[in-house]
C-alpha atoms as a printed R data frame, in Angstrom:
    type eleno elety resid chain resno      x       y       z
1   ATOM     1    CA   UNK     A     1 51.747 -29.387 -36.004
2   ATOM     2    CA   UNK     A     2 51.045 -26.601 -38.258
3   ATOM     3    CA   UNK     A     3 49.574 -28.742 -41.002
4   ATOM     4    CA   UNK     A     4 46.766 -29.702 -38.304
5   ATOM     5    CA   UNK     A     5 46.014 -26.295 -37.417
6   ATOM     6    CA   UNK     A     6 45.218 -25.220 -40.926
7   ATOM     7    CA   UNK     A     7 43.108 -28.669 -41.456
8   ATOM     8    CA   UNK     A     8 41.069 -28.235 -38.215
9   ATOM     9    CA   UNK     A     9 40.332 -24.373 -39.362
10  ATOM    10    CA   UNK     A    10 39.429 -25.442 -42.791
11  ATOM    11    CA   UNK     A    11 37.354 -28.218 -41.759
12  ATOM    12    CA   UNK     A    12 35.811 -25.586 -39.206
13  ATOM    13    CA   UNK     A    13 34.948 -22.978 -41.796
14  ATOM    14    CA   UNK     A    14 33.638 -25.204 -44.209
15  ATOM    15    CA   UNK     A    15 31.207 -26.293 -41.220
16  ATOM    16    CA   UNK     A    16 30.220 -22.768 -40.435
17  ATOM    17    CA   UNK     A    17 29.309 -21.888 -43.885
18  ATOM    18    CA   UNK     A    18 27.271 -25.268 -44.429
19  ATOM    19    CA   UNK     A    19 25.252 -24.145 -40.871
20  ATOM    20    CA   UNK     A    20 24.788 -20.950 -41.646
21  ATOM    21    CA   UNK     A    21 23.843 -21.828 -45.401
22  ATOM    22    CA   UNK     A    22 21.402 -24.446 -44.279
23  ATOM    23    CA   UNK     A    23 18.420 -22.345 -42.996
24  ATOM    24    CA   UNK     A    24 18.629 -20.047 -46.109
25  ATOM    25    CA   UNK     A    25 18.015 -23.089 -48.317
26  ATOM    26    CA   UNK     A    26 14.891 -24.090 -46.479
27  ATOM    27    CA   UNK     A    27 13.395 -20.877 -46.246
28  ATOM    28    CA   UNK     A    28 14.001 -20.611 -50.121
29  ATOM    29    CA   UNK     A    29 11.134 -23.073 -50.968
30  ATOM    30    CA   UNK     A    30  8.550 -21.150 -48.987
31  ATOM    31    CA   UNK     A    31  6.464 -18.416 -50.438
32  ATOM    32    CA   UNK     A    32  7.003 -15.068 -49.573
33  ATOM    33    CA   UNK     A    33  4.083 -12.859 -48.330
34  ATOM    34    CA   UNK     A    34  5.027  -9.804 -49.230
35  ATOM    35    CA   UNK     A    35  1.566  -8.109 -48.462
36  ATOM    36    CA   UNK     A    36  2.436  -8.846 -44.480
37  ATOM    37    CA   UNK     A    37  5.691  -7.880 -45.045
38  ATOM    38    CA   UNK     A    38  4.498  -4.442 -46.088
39  ATOM    39    CA   UNK     A    39  2.209  -3.881 -43.513
40  ATOM    40    CA   UNK     A    40  4.662  -4.881 -41.116
41  ATOM    41    CA   UNK     A    41  6.818  -2.199 -42.614
42  ATOM    42    CA   UNK     A    42  4.527   0.588 -42.655
43  ATOM    43    CA   UNK     A    43  3.453  -0.206 -39.321
44  ATOM    44    CA   UNK     A    44  7.197   0.567 -37.811
45  ATOM    45    CA   UNK     A    45  7.756   3.404 -40.090
46  ATOM    46    CA   UNK     A    46  4.561   5.180 -40.460
47  ATOM    47    CA   UNK     A    47  2.675   4.898 -37.049
48  ATOM    48    CA   UNK     A    48  5.780   3.641 -34.388
49  ATOM    49    CA   UNK     A    49  4.910   4.656 -31.087
50  ATOM    50    CA   UNK     A    50  8.662   3.679 -30.083
51  ATOM    51    CA   UNK     A    51  9.746   7.037 -28.976
52  ATOM    52    CA   UNK     A    52  6.772   7.831 -27.520
53  ATOM    53    CA   UNK     A    53  6.397   4.879 -25.247
54  ATOM    54    CA   UNK     A    54 10.362   5.172 -24.648
55  ATOM    55    CA   UNK     A    55 10.063   8.835 -23.695
56  ATOM    56    CA   UNK     A    56  7.365   7.888 -21.035
57  ATOM    57    CA   UNK     A    57  9.406   5.413 -19.392
58  ATOM    58    CA   UNK     A    58 12.672   7.434 -19.336
59  ATOM    59    CA   UNK     A    59 11.315  11.129 -18.928
60  ATOM    60    CA   UNK     A    60  8.118  10.692 -16.884
61  ATOM    61    CA   UNK     A    61  9.221   7.274 -14.673
62  ATOM    62    CA   UNK     A    62 12.939   7.135 -14.682
63  ATOM    63    CA   UNK     A    63 13.164   8.627 -11.006
64  ATOM    64    CA   UNK     A    64 11.856   5.589  -9.118
65  ATOM    65    CA   UNK     A    65 13.238   3.385  -6.494
66  ATOM    66    CA   UNK     A    66 12.405  -0.416  -5.626
67  ATOM    67    CA   UNK     A    67  9.231  -0.276  -3.576
68  ATOM    68    CA   UNK     A    68  8.593   3.247  -4.132
69  ATOM    69    CA   UNK     A    69  5.564   4.916  -5.039
70  ATOM    70    CA   UNK     A    70  6.945   6.045  -8.414
71  ATOM    71    CA   UNK     A    71  7.780   2.747  -9.348
72  ATOM    72    CA   UNK     A    72  4.311   1.659  -8.561
73  ATOM    73    CA   UNK     A    73  2.912   4.555 -11.054
74  ATOM    74    CA   UNK     A    74  5.546   3.171 -13.414
75  ATOM    75    CA   UNK     A    75  4.222  -0.458 -13.273
76  ATOM    76    CA   UNK     A    76  0.764   0.310 -13.446
77  ATOM    77    CA   UNK     A    77  1.363   2.672 -16.431
78  ATOM    78    CA   UNK     A    78  3.567  -0.285 -18.061
79  ATOM    79    CA   UNK     A    79  0.363  -2.654 -17.368
80  ATOM    80    CA   UNK     A    80 -2.292  -0.312 -18.603
81  ATOM    81    CA   UNK     A    81 -0.326   0.607 -22.181
82  ATOM    82    CA   UNK     A    82 -0.976  -3.396 -23.406
83  ATOM    83    CA   UNK     A    83 -4.572  -3.025 -21.975
84  ATOM    84    CA   UNK     A    84 -5.107  -0.270 -24.058
85  ATOM    85    CA   UNK     A    85 -4.303  -2.310 -27.342
86  ATOM    86    CA   UNK     A    86 -6.656  -5.065 -26.453
87  ATOM    87    CA   UNK     A    87 -4.824  -7.427 -24.239
88  ATOM    88    CA   UNK     A    88 -6.719  -9.061 -21.606
89  ATOM    89    CA   UNK     A    89 -4.137 -11.274 -19.069
90  ATOM    90    CA   UNK     A    90 -1.930  -8.154 -18.545
91  ATOM    91    CA   UNK     A    91 -0.874  -8.120 -14.738
92  ATOM    92    CA   UNK     A    92  1.713  -6.809 -12.360
93  ATOM    93    CA   UNK     A    93  3.730  -9.658 -10.899
94  ATOM    94    CA   UNK     A    94  4.143  -9.639  -7.356
95  ATOM    95    CA   UNK     A    95  7.742  -9.290  -6.186
96  ATOM    96    CA   UNK     A    96  8.817 -10.810  -2.816
97  ATOM    97    CA   UNK     A    97 11.912  -9.069  -1.042
98  ATOM    98    CA   UNK     A    98 13.806 -11.790   0.226
99  ATOM    99    CA   UNK     A    99 17.269 -10.126   0.414
100 ATOM   100    CA   UNK     A   100 16.214  -6.987   2.575
101 ATOM   101    CA   UNK     A   101 16.040  -4.484  -0.256
């Protein structure tokens, strides 16, 4: 019984190693686009707006209950931000209160 567990564990380890290395081997044959990688890095490290956006959501629009006026203001702000960046099909989805909340 001990030997069966050892063989099963070894088989699992070998299978996991094969599964984890298969995507890496496949990706190794594709050319790496360093120009785009560096552009993504520069955007994230030099022009990131994450802290500003999270500050608005956590400091300005944080005290909101479902269906409250502040909840509506937060939803409108959240829809306005992607529109500022050029997205066109941004909308607030209707929420149906089925549970009486």
